[in-house]
N, C-alpha and C positions, 0 to 999 in steps of 0.2 A: 562154540555157542556163547552168545553174549546176552545177558539179561540186563535190562535197563529199567530205571525208575526215575524218569525226569519229566517235568512238565515243559510244554513248548514255551520258549522265551526268545526275545529279540536281543541279540548281543549288543545292539546299539544302546540298550538300557544301561543304567549305572550298575556297577557290581553289587550295590546294595539291593537293587531290585532283582538281579540275577540270583543272588544268594537265597532269596526267599523262594525261588523257583527250583533250585537244584536240590534234589533229595539224595542223589547218589546213583551210581550205575556201575556196571562191571564190564570188563573187556578181557580179551586174550590176545597174546602175541607169541608167534613162534620165533625162537632165537636159534642161532647156529653155533653153539658151544657146548662142550661137555659139562661145564658149570654155567647154567643159563644166567645171562645178565642182559638187561635191556638198557641201551644207551639213553642218556638224558634227552637227547634230541628226538630219538624214535619214540620215547615215552611221551614227550610233549605233543608230538604229532598224533599219536594214537589217542591220547586223552582228548585233544581238540576234535579229532574225527568222530570219536564216540559221542561227545557232547553234541556236536552238530547233527549227527545221524539221529540221535534220540529226540532232539528238539525240532528238527527240520529247519534249522537256522544256519547261517554261515558259520564256518569254523571260528571259534574264539581265539584270541591271542593267549596261548599257554606257554609258560616257560618252566622247566624243571632243572634244578641246580645240580643233580647228581644221577648217576646210573642207578637202576633198580636191580638188585641181586635177586635171583629167583629162589628165594627161601621163604616158605610160608611164614607170614607174620611180619616180614620186612616192610617198612614203609618209607616213603619219601614225600616231601611237600613240594607241590608245584604252585604256580601263581597264575590266575586268570586276570588279565588286564582288560577292562571294559573300555569302550570308545571314549568315555569321559575321563579316563585316566585313573579311576578308582580300581582297586585290586581286591581279589578274593582268593583266599587260601584254598587249595585243593589237596586233600590227602589221598595218596595212592597206596593201597595195602595189598601185598601178595596174598591171594586166597588159596591158591593151589599151584602146583607145578607138575606137569605131566610130560616127562622127557624133556624136549626142548621148548615146550609151550608153557608160558607164564600166564596164569590167570590172575587178574587183580580187580579190586573194587575201587571205585572213585567216589569220594565224598567231599562236597564243598562245605566250607565253613558257613555258619549261620549269619555272620556279620562280615561286611566288607570294610576296607580301609579307604577313606576318601582320597581323592587325587591330591598329590603334593603340588603346591604352586610355586 
């Protein structure tokens, strides 16, 4: 079950505009290990898919620097890069773990960083 709380947005907008539209959302992923862990790549894909599904827009460019261990309260920071090159921080926090299923919340920062020239 995925609960989401996002407004529709066009990912072609700057990250500053996107930041104002992203309130947060939640997602779940099944993993296949006795000690659940979600790879950074799979996490980035899942976050992008969840944001796209919630807004009805194309998947944004998301990168996550590290794996997410399936322990309640664990967090990692991912980055959304907008078409104009500006970036927006995205915090992913494990909300619960049910066997091999990691449930997590996604929350975008309020402010974006401008594109570096």
